[in-house]
All heavy atoms as an XYZ file, in Angstrom:
560
protein
N      24.234    173.488     97.449
C      23.826    172.323     98.230
C      22.432    172.540     98.828
O      21.636    171.613     98.884
C      24.854    172.053     99.328
C      24.601    170.810    100.181
C      24.655    169.565     99.330
C      25.609    170.728    101.285
N      22.146    173.776     99.236
C      20.842    174.049     99.826
C      19.723    173.884     98.808
O      18.653    173.364     99.130
C      20.821    175.450    100.427
C      21.781    175.619    101.568
N      21.686    174.901    102.722
C      22.871    176.412    101.703
C      22.669    175.245    103.536
N      23.405    176.159    102.936
N      19.971    174.318     97.579
C      18.949    174.151     96.530
C      18.755    172.670     96.200
O      17.641    172.233     95.947
C      19.340    174.919     95.280
C      19.183    176.407     95.455
C      19.432    177.142     94.182
N      19.322    178.570     94.405
C      19.463    179.466     93.477
N      19.733    179.090     92.245
N      19.349    180.739     93.750
N      19.843    171.920     96.204
C      19.740    170.483     95.943
C      18.924    169.808     97.048
O      18.128    168.914     96.776
C      21.132    169.852     95.850
C      21.934    170.311     94.660
S      21.209    169.777     93.107
C      21.580    168.055     93.177
N      19.131    170.228     98.287
C      18.376    169.662     99.403
C      16.896    169.991     99.270
O      16.032    169.146     99.499
C      18.931    170.174    100.733
C      18.379    169.411    101.908
O      18.188    168.212    101.835
N      18.109    170.115    102.983
N      16.578    171.217     98.870
C      15.179    171.606     98.669
C      14.557    170.791     97.533
O      13.416    170.314     97.652
C      15.095    173.099     98.369
N      15.283    170.619     96.451
C      14.789    169.809     95.334
C      14.566    168.366     95.773
O      13.548    167.757     95.426
C      15.781    169.860     94.164
C      15.431    168.997     92.954
C      14.108    169.433     92.342
C      16.549    169.072     91.924
N      15.483    167.831     96.553
C      15.337    166.471     97.074
C      14.061    166.352     97.891
O      13.308    165.395     97.736
C      16.537    166.092     97.935
C      16.374    164.740     98.633
C      17.351    164.569     99.771
C      17.149    165.583    100.841
N      16.518    165.182    102.071
N      13.791    167.343     98.738
C      12.587    167.300     99.565
C      11.323    167.320     98.715
O      10.356    166.604     99.001
C      12.579    168.466    100.558
C      13.591    168.277    101.660
O      14.046    167.175    101.926
N      13.949    169.366    102.308
N      11.306    168.118     97.661
C      10.145    168.173     96.778
C       9.966    166.835     96.060
O       8.853    166.297     95.979
C      10.281    169.323     95.761
C       9.216    169.229     94.680
C      10.209    170.663     96.470
N      11.059    166.280     95.561
C      10.978    164.992     94.861
C      10.522    163.879     95.788
O       9.727    163.018     95.396
C      12.321    164.649     94.225
C      12.732    165.538     93.050
C      14.137    165.180     92.582
C      11.740    165.435     91.916
N      11.003    163.887     97.018
C      10.575    162.877     97.997
C       9.079    163.006     98.260
O       8.365    162.001     98.343
C      11.389    163.003     99.306
C      10.745    162.220    100.436
C      12.808    162.526     99.090
N       8.588    164.223     98.379
C       7.157    164.429     98.607
C       6.334    163.901     97.434
O       5.292    163.251     97.631
C       6.871    165.914     98.840
N       6.784    164.152     96.220
C       6.061    163.678     95.034
C       6.059    162.149     94.984
O       5.010    161.516     94.787
C       6.678    164.269     93.745
C       6.110    163.587     92.505
C       6.444    165.770     93.690
N       7.216    161.540     95.170
C       7.322    160.079     95.119
C       6.479    159.446     96.227
O       5.759    158.464     95.998
C       8.793    159.634     95.208
C       8.906    158.141     95.428
C       9.542    160.044     93.952
N       6.552    159.998     97.437
C       5.762    159.449     98.542
C       4.267    159.617     98.296
O       3.474    158.742     98.654
C       6.157    160.106     99.863
C       7.481    159.573    100.382
O       7.942    158.521     99.976
N       8.098    160.322    101.271
N       3.875    160.724     97.694
C       2.464    160.919     97.372
C       1.958    159.897     96.368
O       0.867    159.338     96.521
N       2.755    159.635     95.348
C       2.376    158.623     94.355
C       2.324    157.243     94.991
O       1.379    156.473     94.765
C       3.359    158.648     93.162
C       3.198    159.963     92.387
C       3.140    157.451     92.253
C       4.287    160.209     91.359
N       3.328    156.920     95.807
C       3.346    155.618     96.484
C       2.138    155.469     97.406
O       1.512    154.408     97.458
C       4.638    155.452     97.277
N       1.798    156.525     98.118
C       0.636    156.476     99.014
C      -0.640    156.218     98.220
O      -1.481    155.412     98.631
C       0.530    157.775     99.805
N      -0.793    156.897     97.095
C      -1.988    156.700     96.270
C      -2.081    155.258     95.782
O      -3.166    154.647     95.805
C      -1.966    157.669     95.092
N      -0.956    154.685     95.371
C      -0.949    153.295     94.899
C      -1.330    152.354     96.029
O      -2.166    151.450     95.855
C       0.437    152.929     94.309
C       0.547    151.435     94.066
C       0.689    153.709     93.027
N      -0.755    152.551     97.209
C      -1.079    151.671     98.337
C      -2.528    151.814     98.772
O      -3.173    150.829     99.134
C      -0.148    151.944     99.522
C       1.180    151.270     99.389
C       2.329    152.018     99.211
C       1.298    149.891     99.445
C       3.558    151.405     99.082
C       2.516    149.264     99.314
C       3.655    150.028     99.135
N      -3.065    153.033     98.748
C      -4.459    153.233     99.141
C      -5.389    152.466     98.204
O      -6.368    151.865     98.639
C      -4.799    154.740     99.161
C      -4.110    155.409    100.362
C      -6.304    154.969     99.194
C      -4.158    156.924    100.336
N      -5.054    152.462     96.923
C      -5.905    151.793     95.934
C      -5.720    150.270     95.959
O      -6.689    149.523     95.849
C      -5.605    152.341     94.515
C      -6.300    151.523     93.445
C      -6.009    153.799     94.427
N      -4.483    149.792     96.142
C      -4.195    148.370     95.953
C      -4.071    147.533     97.216
O      -4.065    146.305     97.128
C      -2.893    148.223     95.150
C      -2.914    148.813     93.737
C      -1.562    148.629     93.075
C      -4.015    148.183     92.900
N      -3.956    148.147     98.390
C      -3.701    147.362     99.591
C      -4.448    147.954    100.786
O      -4.756    149.138    100.806
C      -2.199    147.344     99.883
N      -4.723    147.104    101.777
C      -5.332    147.645    102.998
C      -4.318    148.539    103.723
O      -3.125    148.238    103.758
C      -5.661    146.404    103.831
C      -4.817    145.318    103.273
C      -4.536    145.663    101.840
N      -4.789    149.638    104.270
C      -3.915    150.616    104.913
C      -4.232    150.668    106.398
O      -5.398    150.763    106.784
C      -4.105    152.012    104.284
C      -3.274    153.055    105.004
C      -3.769    151.981    102.805
N      -3.212    150.592    107.241
C      -3.364    150.811    108.680
C      -3.278    152.320    108.901
O      -2.194    152.899    108.919
C      -2.258    150.085    109.446
C      -2.428    150.185    110.961
O      -3.081    151.139    111.428
O      -1.910    149.306    111.659
N      -4.428    152.967    109.043
C      -4.475    154.423    109.069
C      -3.810    155.007    110.303
O      -3.335    156.143    110.273
C      -5.913    154.906    108.919
C      -6.411    154.630    107.535
C      -7.284    153.659    107.160
C      -6.024    155.305    106.337
N      -7.472    153.688    105.797
C      -6.709    154.697    105.268
C      -5.169    156.358    106.055
C      -6.569    155.106    103.950
C      -5.032    156.777    104.737
C      -5.723    156.155    103.710
N      -3.742    154.255    111.402
C      -3.038    154.738    112.594
C      -1.551    154.911    112.318
O      -0.954    155.957    112.619
N      -0.959    153.899    111.703
C       0.466    153.975    111.359
C       0.683    155.015    110.260
O       1.668    155.755    110.284
C       0.982    152.589    110.935
C       0.996    151.661    112.155
C       2.371    152.684    110.316
C       1.393    150.249    111.869
N      -0.238    155.091    109.318
C      -0.114    156.087    108.255
C      -0.117    157.498    108.833
O       0.639    158.366    108.379
C      -1.252    155.924    107.245
N      -0.937    157.739    109.845
C      -0.977    159.053    110.482
C       0.345    159.374    111.179
O       0.854    160.487    111.068
C      -2.137    159.128    111.476
C      -2.300    160.447    112.213
C      -2.581    161.583    111.229
C      -3.410    160.347    113.247
N       0.910    158.391    111.866
C       2.206    158.589    112.522
C       3.279    158.928    111.489
O       4.086    159.847    111.686
C       2.604    157.339    113.343
C       4.038    157.437    113.839
C       1.649    157.150    114.507
N       3.289    158.206    110.375
C       4.253    158.482    109.313
C       4.045    159.867    108.714
O       5.014    160.582    108.422
C       4.153    157.426    108.212
C       4.717    156.060    108.567
C       4.346    155.037    107.496
C       6.217    156.121    108.726
N       2.792    160.261    108.530
C       2.483    161.580    107.989
C       3.013    162.687    108.903
O       3.679    163.609    108.449
C       0.980    161.740    107.791
C       0.513    163.145    107.419
C       0.969    163.494    106.015
C      -0.986    163.259    107.542
N       2.726    162.560    110.191
C       3.177    163.581    111.141
C       4.699    163.608    111.214
O       5.319    164.676    111.158
C       2.550    163.337    112.530
C       3.171    164.245    113.578
C       1.050    163.543    112.483
N       5.325    162.439    111.327
C       6.785    162.382    111.402
C       7.463    162.943    110.171
O       8.434    163.695    110.264
N       6.933    162.609    109.007
C       7.510    163.119    107.758
C       7.330    164.625    107.631
O       8.235    165.338    107.193
C       6.869    162.435    106.554
O       7.161    161.071    106.554
N       6.168    165.112    108.022
C       5.906    166.549    107.931
C       6.796    167.345    108.872
O       7.403    168.348    108.474
C       4.437    166.841    108.237
O       3.616    166.202    107.302
N       6.873    166.891    110.118
C       7.718    167.590    111.094
C       9.190    167.497    110.681
O       9.918    168.490    110.718
C       7.506    167.016    112.509
C       8.533    167.553    113.491
C       6.099    167.332    113.000
N       9.618    166.314    110.266
C      11.004    166.145    109.831
C      11.340    166.992    108.618
O      12.410    167.599    108.543
N      10.439    167.055    107.667
C      10.665    167.879    106.483
C      10.732    169.355    106.820
O      11.585    170.087    106.319
N       9.831    169.798    107.694
C       9.826    171.209    108.091
C      11.097    171.565    108.853
O      11.777    172.544    108.520
C       8.598    171.509    108.943
C       8.599    172.909    109.508
C       8.278    173.992    108.706
C       8.936    173.142    110.829
C       8.288    175.283    109.204
C       8.952    174.429    111.347
C       8.634    175.492    110.532
O       8.660    176.753    111.039
N      11.421    170.766    109.862
C      12.611    171.061    110.668
C      13.889    170.892    109.860
O      14.825    171.670    110.009
C      12.646    170.172    111.914
C      11.551    170.432    112.942
C      11.649    169.441    114.084
C      11.602    171.862    113.449
N      13.917    169.877    109.002
C      15.097    169.676    108.167
C      15.327    170.840    107.222
O      16.455    171.315    107.056
N      14.266    171.327    106.618
C      14.394    172.478    105.724
C      14.787    173.739    106.466
O      15.622    174.520    106.010
N      14.200    173.909    107.620
C      14.486    175.115    108.418
C      15.927    175.135    108.912
O      16.626    176.140    108.801
C      13.524    175.167    109.600
C      13.653    176.400    110.421
C      12.569    176.477    111.463
N      12.674    177.753    112.149
C      11.946    178.105    113.152
N      11.020    177.287    113.598
N      12.093    179.272    113.722
N      16.379    174.016    109.456
C      17.735    173.967    109.998
C      18.777    173.711    108.911
O      19.936    174.081    109.063
C      17.836    172.917    111.098
C      17.014    173.266    112.303
N      17.315    174.323    113.119
C      15.886    172.723    112.805
C      16.414    174.410    114.083
N      15.528    173.441    113.907
N      18.365    173.075    107.821
C      19.285    172.823    106.717
C      19.781    174.104    106.064
O      20.920    174.191    105.614
N      18.930    175.110    106.020
C      19.337    176.396    105.444
C      20.367    177.098    106.313
O      21.194    177.850    105.814
C      18.120    177.310    105.263
C      17.232    176.918    104.118
C      16.204    177.988    103.816
N      15.390    178.321    104.984
C      14.191    177.817    105.240
N      13.676    176.959    104.405
N      13.518    178.174    106.307
N      20.298    176.865    107.614
C      21.209    177.545    108.542
C      22.553    176.829    108.671
O      23.535    177.438    109.071
C      20.563    177.644    109.930
C      19.323    178.498    109.954
C      18.697    178.488    111.325
C      17.402    179.279    111.330
N      16.728    179.209    112.635
N      22.584    175.557    108.356
C      23.802    174.762    108.540
C      24.797    175.036    107.422
O      24.428    175.363    106.294
C      23.453    173.276    108.571
N      26.054    174.872    107.746
C      27.088    175.015    106.720
C      26.977    173.830    105.752
O      26.560    172.740    106.140
C      28.466    175.052    107.359
O      28.804    173.788    107.900
N      27.344    174.031    104.501
C      27.247    172.940    103.520
C      28.023    171.685    103.934
O      27.538    170.575    103.743
C      27.824    173.553    102.244
C      27.561    175.008    102.386
C      27.720    175.285    103.860
N      29.200    171.855    104.526
C      29.972    170.667    104.920
C      29.292    169.925    106.065
O      29.273    168.693    106.081
C      31.398    171.062    105.306
O      31.392    171.935    106.416
N      28.701    170.651    107.024
C      27.981    169.999    108.120
C      26.745    169.285    107.593
O      26.471    168.137    107.974
C      27.586    171.035    109.178
C      26.753    170.510    110.343
C      27.572    169.516    111.171
C      26.288    171.656    111.223
N      26.020    169.928    106.699
C      24.828    169.322    106.112
C      25.180    168.068    105.323
O      24.533    167.029    105.457
C      24.115    170.337    105.218
C      22.807    169.912    104.590
C      21.777    169.547    105.647
C      22.272    171.021    103.687
N      26.220    168.143    104.524
C      26.668    166.992    103.732
C      27.058    165.833    104.650
O      26.664    164.687    104.428
C      27.845    167.398    102.844
C      28.255    166.347    101.856
C      29.375    166.838    100.933
N      28.906    167.948    100.095
C      29.366    169.191    100.186
N      30.281    169.510    101.068
N      28.898    170.128     99.390
N      27.811    166.137    105.711
C      28.231    165.102    106.664
C      27.022    164.468    107.343
O      26.943    163.240    107.477
C      29.186    165.699    107.717
O      30.316    166.258    107.046
C      29.635    164.650    108.706
N      26.070    165.296    107.762
C      24.865    164.785    108.418
C      24.087    163.858    107.492
O      23.644    162.781    107.906
C      23.988    165.956    108.879
C      22.727    165.516    109.565
C      22.752    165.050    110.863
C      21.510    165.583    108.900
C      21.590    164.647    111.493
C      20.339    165.189    109.515
C      20.381    164.720    110.823
N      23.928    164.257    106.242
C      23.189    163.436    105.278
C      23.883    162.094    105.062
O      23.241    161.037    105.017
C      23.018    164.193    103.944
C      22.075    165.376    104.138
C      22.502    163.271    102.841
C      22.043    166.342    102.974
N      25.198    162.106    104.964
C      25.947    160.864    104.764
C      25.824    159.960    105.978
O      25.579    158.751    105.844
C      27.429    161.168    104.443
C      27.527    161.808    103.056
C      28.281    159.900    104.532
C      28.884    162.381    102.731
N      25.965    160.522    107.175
C      25.889    159.724    108.404
C      24.500    159.095    108.542
O      24.375    157.897    108.824
C      26.244    160.577    109.643
C      25.876    159.864    110.928
C      27.721    160.931    109.637
N      23.453    159.882    108.333
C      22.094    159.346    108.437
C      21.854    158.275    107.372
O      21.252    157.235    107.651
C      21.053    160.480    108.332
C      19.646    159.920    108.182
C      21.136    161.385    109.549
N      22.344    158.482    106.180
C      22.197    157.489    105.125
C      22.897    156.181    105.442
O      22.347    155.099    105.230
N      24.103    156.272    105.980
C      24.850    155.058    106.343
C      24.150    154.324    107.488
O      24.026    153.091    107.470
C      26.312    155.400    106.700
C      27.020    154.218    107.333
C      27.063    155.868    105.458
N      23.673    155.067    108.484
C      22.948    154.436    109.596
C      21.692    153.736    109.077
O      21.404    152.594    109.458
C      22.600    155.476    110.678
C      23.862    155.925    111.397
C      21.590    154.906    111.675
C      23.668    157.101    112.336
N      20.943    154.395    108.200
C      19.736    153.778    107.638
C      20.089    152.522    106.859
O      19.392    151.497    106.954
C      19.008    154.777    106.744
N      21.171    152.553    106.095
C      21.598    151.381    105.335
C      21.950    150.219    106.253
O      21.497    149.093    106.036
C      22.814    151.746    104.469
C      23.422    150.595    103.675
C      22.457    150.106    102.613
C      24.725    151.036    103.057
N      22.700    150.497    107.308
C      23.084    149.440    108.249
C      21.855    148.855    108.935
O      21.718    147.625    109.055
C      24.098    149.984    109.285
C      24.309    149.001    110.422
C      25.420    150.315    108.616
N      20.943    149.715    109.366
C      19.732    149.227    110.027
C      18.908    148.367    109.083
O      18.387    147.307    109.470
C      18.896    150.420    110.565
C      17.503    149.973    110.982
C      19.616    151.088    111.724
N      18.792    148.777    107.834
C      17.970    148.014    106.887
C      18.619    146.693    106.503
O      17.912    145.730    106.179
C      17.709    148.860    105.643
C      16.799    150.041    105.917
S      16.545    151.062    104.477
C      15.380    150.054    103.578
N      19.930    146.615    106.532
C      20.615    145.382    106.114
C      20.842    144.408    107.258
O      21.290    143.283    107.017
C      21.952    145.734    105.460
C      21.853    146.455    104.105
C      23.235    146.784    103.584
C      21.075    145.623    103.093
N      20.569    144.834    108.485
C      20.785    143.907    109.615
C      19.471    143.467    110.220
O      18.434    143.943    109.944
C      21.642    144.559    110.711
O      21.040    145.767    111.163
C      23.033    144.813    110.206
């Protein structure tokens, strides 16, 4: 599970990098908000990786599911 989480983080970074490049080329960018997103993503990725390795697989799996469900509910309401 820990290796899968690390792979997920790498894939997310690649996808976000490609998306950022497309938006920079095709749309106006609010650099203030982009900076906030950059810092939040970097800190979250670092802390998530650091604490994810220490957490038990069942706790990590539960946390990922709970956060995913909360994000889904927020996006759909």
